[in-house]
C-alpha positions in Angstrom: 10.1 2.7 2.3 11.6 -0.7 1.9 9.8 -4.0 2.1 10.8 -7.2 3.7 9.5 -10.6 2.7 9.4 -12.9 5.8 9.2 -16.6 4.9 7.1 -18.3 7.7 7.3 -21.8 8.9 3.6 -22.3 7.8 4.7 -21.9 4.2 3.3 -18.4 3.8 4.9 -15.1 3.7 4.5 -11.8 5.6 5.4 -8.5 4.0 6.7 -5.8 6.2 7.2 -2.2 5.2 9.8 -0.2 7.1 11.6 3.0 6.8 14.7 3.1 4.5 17.0 3.8 7.5 15.6 1.0 9.7 17.5 -2.1 10.3 15.8 -5.1 8.6 17.1 -7.7 11.1 15.9 -5.7 14.1 12.5 -5.1 12.4 12.1 -8.9 11.9 13.1 -9.6 15.5 10.4 -7.2 16.7 7.9 -8.8 14.3 8.7 -12.2 15.7 7.8 -11.2 19.2 4.1 -10.7 18.2 3.7 -13.1 15.3 2.0 -16.5 15.7 4.3 -18.1 13.2 8.1 -18.5 13.3 10.2 -17.1 10.5 12.5 -19.2 8.4 14.2 -16.5 6.5 13.7 -12.9 5.3 14.9 -10.7 2.5 14.4 -7.2 1.1 12.2 -6.9 -2.0 11.3 -4.2 -4.4 7.6 -3.2 -4.5 7.5 -4.0 -8.2 8.3 -7.7 -7.4 5.1 -8.1 -5.3 2.3 -9.7 -7.3 -1.2 -8.2 -7.1 -3.1 -9.2 -4.0 -5.8 -11.3 -5.7 -4.2 -14.5 -4.4 -2.4 -13.0 -1.4 -3.0 -16.0 0.9 -1.3 -18.2 -1.7 2.0 -16.2 -1.7 5.2 -18.2 -1.0 8.9 -17.5 -1.2 10.1 -20.9 -2.4 11.7 -20.3 -5.8 15.0 -18.4 -6.0 14.6 -15.0 -7.6 13.5 -11.5 -6.8 9.7 -12.1 -7.0 7.2 -13.6 -4.7 5.8 -17.0 -5.8 2.2 -18.2 -5.8 1.3 -21.6 -4.6 -1.1 -22.6 -7.4 -3.0 -25.3 -5.4 -3.7 -22.6 -2.8 -4.6 -20.1 -5.4 -7.1 -22.5 -7.0 -8.7 -23.1 -3.6 -9.1 -19.3 -3.2 -10.5 -19.1 -6.7 -13.0 -21.9 -5.9 -14.0 -20.1 -2.7 -14.9 -17.1 -4.8 -16.9 -19.2 -7.2 -18.8 -20.7 -4.2 -19.6 -17.2 -2.9 -20.9 -16.1 -6.3 -22.8 -19.3 -6.8 -24.7 -18.7 -3.5 -25.9 -15.4 -4.7 -26.9 -16.8 -8.1 -28.7 -19.8 -6.6 -30.8 -17.5 -4.5 -31.7 -15.4 -7.6 -32.5 -18.6 -9.6 -34.6 -20.0 -6.8 -36.8 -16.9 -7.0 -37.0 -17.2 -10.8 -37.9 -20.9 -10.6 -40.6 -20.3 -8.0 -42.2 -17.5 -10.1 -42.1 -19.8 -13.2 -43.6 -22.6 -11.1 -46.5 -20.4 -9.9 -47.1 -19.1 -13.4 -47.0 -22.7 -14.9 -44.2 -21.6 -17.2 -42.3 -24.8 -18.0 -39.8 -23.1 -20.3 -38.7 -20.7 -17.6 -38.5 -23.6 -15.1 -36.2 -25.5 -17.4 -34.1 -22.5 -18.0 -33.7 -21.9 -14.3 -32.8 -25.6 -13.8 -30.2 -25.5 -16.5 -28.6 -22.3 -15.1 -28.5 -23.9 -11.7 -26.8 -27.0 -13.2 -24.2 -24.8 -14.9 -23.5 -23.2 -11.5 -23.0 -26.6 -9.9 -20.6 -27.5 -12.7 -18.6 -24.3 -12.6 -16.0 -25.4 -10.0 -15.2 -28.5 -12.1 -14.2 -26.4 -15.2 -11.1 -27.8 -16.9 -9.7 -24.2 -17.3 -9.4 -24.1 -13.5 -7.7 -27.5 -13.2 -5.4 -26.7 -16.2 -4.4 -23.2 -15.0 -0.6 -23.1 -14.4 -0.5 -19.4 -13.3 -2.7 -16.8 -11.9 -3.4 -15.1 -15.2 -4.9 -18.4 -16.6 -6.8 -18.9 -13.3 -8.4 -15.5 -13.5 -9.3 -16.1 -17.1 -11.1 -19.3 -16.1 -13.9 -17.2 -14.4 -16.9 -17.9 -16.7 -18.8 -14.6 -16.8 -21.6 -16.2 -18.8 -22.4 -18.3 -15.7 -21.0 -16.4 -12.7 -21.3 -12.8 -13.8 -18.7 -10.1 -13.5 -15.3 -11.3 -12.6 -13.9 -10.3 -9.1 -10.5 -9.8 -10.7 
């Protein structure tokens, strides 16, 4: 199977997988009849030049070269969305912890829960996220001590 990268007018890319003997131009024409976006250009690509799908919605085809590029601002938004999802779970757990501590009159446990909640609130503002210049650094910015197991 060969793969085609279709650069779309919305800045993203679509990846099409077709049979080796299929005509790429004809395949893209057929794709265009059902796609919402218009294509700007397309090219064939090797499977090895596709990045992993962790930041799939941030893929672009803007820089010359064989590989797919990643729009880092979009990748950071995706990463922050994952943090928000995880925070929601953690906040719910900590709300239960706090209420149990409140009922038991355990001020130490209350303070611990409050501190953990504040750390969760601060997680999206971590400098490692802001400073990340590639997806490897962005993935490494996931603070497992606060957010738990990394989704990557």
